[in-house]
N, C-alpha and C positions, 0 to 999 in steps of 0.2 A: 662845584671846583671848591679847593682846601680854602679855608676858613682864613689857613695863616699866607694866604697869597700876598707877597709882597706886603707887607706889614700893613696890609689892607689899605693901601695905599687908593686915594680918592679916584673917580673915573670921570675923564675929563675930556672937555673937548680941545683942539690945537688954537692957540691965539694967534694974535698977527702973525708973528714972527717962528710961529709953532709950538712944539712942546719943549717946557725947561726942564733941565735936569732934574732928574728922579732921586730919593733916598737909594734907591738898588745901585744908581752908577755912583754916588757918594763914598757907599759902605764897599765897592768894587775897587778892583786893579787895574788900571787902564795905561795901555803901552803902545806907542807909536814906531811901527817896524818899517815902514818908507816903501812897502811893496803893497799892491792891492792884494786883499785875500780873495782866493780864487776859490776857496772850498773848506768847509768843515766837517768832521762824523763823529758822531760817539764810538770809541772801542775801548773796550776792559772798561774801567772807572776811568776816564778818563775824555778827554778830545784831543784830538788830532786836526791842526789845522795848516791849509796850505798857501803859500805864496806866490806872486809873482815873479819873484828874484831865485826860485828854485829849492827854497826854505821851505820844512816842514816844520812844526814847533806842536808839543807835546803839552798839554796843562792838564795837569791833578791836583785833587782837592789836598791840602797841605803839602803839597811840595811845588819845590820851585820849575820854571816850564825849561824843559830840554830842546836844544834846535840841533836838525840834524840838515845838512846841507847834500838835496837829494840829488834834485837837475840842474843841468846846466843853464836852464832857462825858465820860463812858464814852466808851474805844474799845473796841467789842463784839466785834470779829472781826478778825484779821489772815491774810495769806497772801505768800506770797513770790511774785513774778512777775518774772521774767531779771533785770535789775540793781537791782528797785526793791521795794515792797512795796505791796498794797492795803489799804487798814482802810474799818471800818464803823463808824460811831458812835451814841449816842444825841442825836445834834443832827442826824440825819437825812443825813450829808455819806456819801459812797463817794470816797475819796481816793487819789491814787498819791503816793507820799512816796519820794522820794531819797536815798543816803547824804549829800548833799550840802545837804541841809536843804530841796529845793527841791519845796513840794507843789503837786499838780494835783488839781484839783476835778472829777472825771468826772459826779457825780451829786450832785442837793440834794434829800431828797425831804422837805425844812423838818420838820415833827412826824411823818412815821413813820420808825422806828428803822431802819436798816441793819444787819438781824439777823447775815446770815452774808455770807461771799467766797471765792472761790476763784478759780482762774488756771491756766492753761495754754496753753503756745506760741503767745501772741498774743490769748488769749480773756480778758477778763476778766469773773468775774460776781457778783453782788449780789444779796441778795432784802431786799425790804422789804413787810412786811403776806402775802399771799396771792401777791406777784408776785414772778417771778425776770428779771431784766435781763440779759441776753449783749451784750457790745460784742467785736466782733472788728477784726483791722488792715483788712476791707476793706467795713466799714459804719461809718458816723459814727453814726446812731441805732441805738440797742439794739433787739435782738431782747427780745418781753416773751412769758413765759410766764405764763399764771396758773392758779391752784390752788384748789381747793374751802376750804383752810384757811390758818394763817399756817404759813409756811415753819420749820422745827426745825434742818435742816442741807441742806447741798448740798455736792457734790465734783464736779470730773471725772474720768475713767480716764484711765490712761497717756497713752493716743492721743490724747486730748482730744476726743472723739466722741461721746462719752457722758457726760449729766450725770444723777446721780442727787440729786432734791428729797426730802427726808422732812417730812413733815406730817404733821395725824390723820390716821389709816385704815390708815396705810402710806408708801408709799413708789414716787414716779414717776421711770419712765428714761426720758430722752428722748433722742435719737439723731439725730445731724445727716445728715439726706441732701444732696444738690445743692440743693433751693429751700429746704426748711425743717424745725426738728426732729419727728418725731414720736415719737407716746409709749406707754410699756405700762405698766399699772399694777401693783402688787403688794400686796397686801392684806394688813394686819393690823390687829385692834383695838387703839386706842389713840393715844397721842402720841409720835411719832417725831421726834429730835433729831439730833446728829453721825451722820453717815452716810458710810461709805469703800466703796470697791470690793477685793475682794481682789486681788491683784498679776497673777495670771492673766485678772482680769475675770471670772471665772465666779460671783460669789457678790457681793452686796449684804450691807452690815452696817449695822445702827442700833443706837443707844442710845436705849432708851426712856425714858417717863416714869419708869415703874416701873424696879424695882432689877431690870432685864433687859436683854439684847439680843437684837434678832432678825433674823433675816438669810434671804434665799431663795437657792436658785440660780435662776440668771437663765432658762437655758433650759427648765426645765419649772415654775417658781415653785415649787419644791419650799420648806416653810417650816423654818427651823432656828430653834427657840425655845431661847437660852440664859439659862437663871433660878438663882435660888438664891444670888444677893449678896446681902449684908448693907446694901448701900449703893447709892445711885444709880452707875452706871458712866460718871466726867466723863472719861474718858480712853479711848483706845488706839490702838493701832500696832502694822504688821506688822512679824515679826522674821525673818530668815535667809531661804533657800531652799526650806524646807521648803513653806511659810512656818508661823507661829504667828501667830493674831491675840490679843496681848497684852492686857490691859484692867486697869482699877482696879475699886473697888469692895468690894474685901476686905480683909483683915488680910496676905493675900499676892499677888502677881500673878497673875492667872490667863489660863492660856496654851492656847489652844483650836487643834488640830491641822489645818490647812486642805491635807494632803495627801491623796490619793487622790480618785476620784472621788464619795464622798460626804461631801469634807471630816470636819466635827466629828458628822457624826449617827452617834447611839449609841457615841461614844467620850468618855469622862472626858476632861477639863483636865489638861493638867502646872501645877501648883502651884511658885512659887519667889518669893525675896525675902519672905521671914516678916516682916513689922514688928512683930511683937508683938500691943499688942492694938490697934496704929494700923491706921487703914484708908491704902490706897494712894489717893490723888488725882490724882496723874500719871503718865505712864508717857511713856517714851520711846525708838525703838527705840535702839541699837548698830551702826549702817551697818557691814556686810559681817561683821559676826559674829553669831553664834546667842546675843542676847545682850539685856538689855532694862535703862535705868536707871529707876528706878520714886523717888514721891516719894511722900511720908507724910502725914497730916493734923498729925503731929507736927514737921515738917519737916526729918524725916529723909529720905537718899537713899541710895538701895542699887543698888549695880551686882550683877546675878545672868547666869548661862548658864543658858539654858532645859534645865536638868537638875533634876531633883528631890532632895530631901535633900542638896544641897552650900550650903554657906552662901556667901550674899552677900557682899560688900567692899562697906563703909561709904564714899562719898563724903563725906557731909555730914550732922552730927549732927542730935541734936533740938533744936528753937529752940521749939518749943509754937505755930507757925505752920504753916498747910497749905501746902503746895508747888502753887503753881497755872499754873509754867510750868517746860519745861527745853528746853533748844537747844544743840545742839555746832554749834562753826565747818565750814565744807565738809571742810575738812584733819584734822578730829577731833582738831584741838590744845588747845581752850580748851571749856570749857563756862559755859552760864550758870544760874542757877536762880536762878527767883522765888516769892514767898510771898502770902501774902492781906493781909501788912500793908507791901506794897509794899518789901521788903529784898532786895536782888539780890548774890549771890556769882559772883564773875566771875574765874574760875582757869584754871590749866591744866590738863588733864585726865590727862596722862600725864607719869612723870617725865621728868626732863633737859628738857624745853620750857622756853622762855624764856616769862616772865611777861610781862604787860602793864606797860607805863609807869606811873608813878602819875597815878591822876583824882581 
């Protein structure tokens, strides 16, 4: 990793009351917005962060943040798409929001929540109830894909040709052909939530209602059961070229290896970023590095390489509030951290970077 990382802050274990405030925090800007942070994504040269009161705020280096009143209730989901974001809310609205504050309503489902959103290469997707709606550049009206139960999660693969939809009883993979979307069902009992394709497209993984992950090798539908978590897995991310799937849900970040023809089958995970007695609640890959940034239930945030028995770097001390979002700017100069009480830390990630103006 870079030698300049966080002014070479010492790697250390938590004390009796967690981790102390760090130099990164001291040089950053902190704000309390009073509503839970529900998501954050990198878009253009900044970060969009969503809140439980319907607001979306945009942070950019050298600029004051801006606020957009987007939804009437909670912003439930967000995804970056080209130079804007798309959001879904419990007010039933599916929106496109730009940095300049322009809000475009793509669809309105009235009393039915927009639970999940995803986007890729001109295609925008949302779910409401058991249906998935797909908008593409060459179609004004959405394509509607129906499922047997409420959608728990959805994602497009790297090429935007396959859509994974998680729901009760497993995951449906839809593949786009010339005229229509064809489906393949991957079955496993229970409710499946957030879903992700592996970077090479060979596997699909879901976070379950239980304290577990489940996955399938797509070509032969072989099952991957990743169990033993003390808490529900709320967040996962792909790290490195190997790659590893890094996950929350334990007092360390659990990193499953996906190299080789069988991925993690029959292999133990790598465990990094020990949070003491605290559970990791959010994880974010450090791009181009074999490392992960992990937020914990007590508000601490650690940076760890995917190497066992190596002490992590402390980015943020323990505040007592669960970390619910972490995002990095595209150039990796700045980091935004949000928590369950609506507190934001916006600061430079690396030593020597110029911080934001007063906001």
